[in-house]
C-alpha positions in Angstrom: 17.5 13.9 23.9 15.4 14.4 27.0 12.0 12.8 26.5 10.2 16.0 27.5 11.5 17.5 24.2 10.1 14.7 22.1 6.5 15.8 22.5 5.1 18.9 20.7 4.1 21.8 22.9 0.4 21.2 22.2 0.5 17.7 23.7 2.8 18.4 26.7 -0.1 18.4 29.1 -1.3 15.1 27.8 2.2 13.6 28.1 2.4 14.8 31.7 -0.9 13.1 32.5 0.4 9.9 30.9 3.6 10.0 33.0 1.7 10.7 36.2 -0.8 7.9 35.5 2.1 5.5 34.8 3.8 6.5 38.1 0.6 5.5 40.0 -0.4 2.4 37.9 3.0 1.0 37.1 2.5 1.0 33.3 0.4 2.5 30.5 -0.3 1.9 26.9 0.1 5.0 24.7 0.0 6.3 21.1 0.9 9.7 19.8 3.1 12.0 17.7 6.7 12.5 18.8 9.7 14.4 17.4 13.1 12.9 16.7 16.4 14.6 17.8 16.7 15.8 14.1 13.2 17.4 14.2 11.3 14.8 12.2 7.8 13.9 13.4 6.6 10.3 13.7 3.4 8.6 15.0 3.7 5.9 17.6 1.0 3.2 17.9 0.6 0.7 20.7 3.5 1.9 22.9 4.1 0.7 26.4 5.4 3.0 29.2 6.5 1.5 32.6 8.2 2.4 35.8 11.8 1.4 36.4 12.5 0.1 39.9 15.8 -0.8 41.5 16.5 -4.1 43.3 14.8 -2.7 46.4 11.7 -1.7 44.5 12.5 2.0 44.7 11.3 4.1 41.8 14.1 5.1 39.4 12.3 6.6 36.4 10.3 5.4 33.4 11.0 3.7 30.1 9.0 3.2 26.9 9.1 0.7 24.1 7.3 0.7 20.7 7.8 -1.0 17.4 4.8 0.3 15.5 5.6 3.8 14.2 5.3 5.8 11.0 7.2 8.9 9.9 5.0 11.9 9.2 6.1 13.7 6.0 
């Protein structure tokens, strides 16, 4: 599922700012509510977002990791 579809409409602008900040800074810490591919909502705490670079240090995209999350019922 494209990551842009994992954020609710009301936080799309916040998500865009986070991605732009990460592009400039190289990484960012984040928390927030996201949506699974099956439509379930969950809260992420203490996530890390970083830029992916190739072997020539060219920007290729971004990746995220988190282990602290909670389903929202």
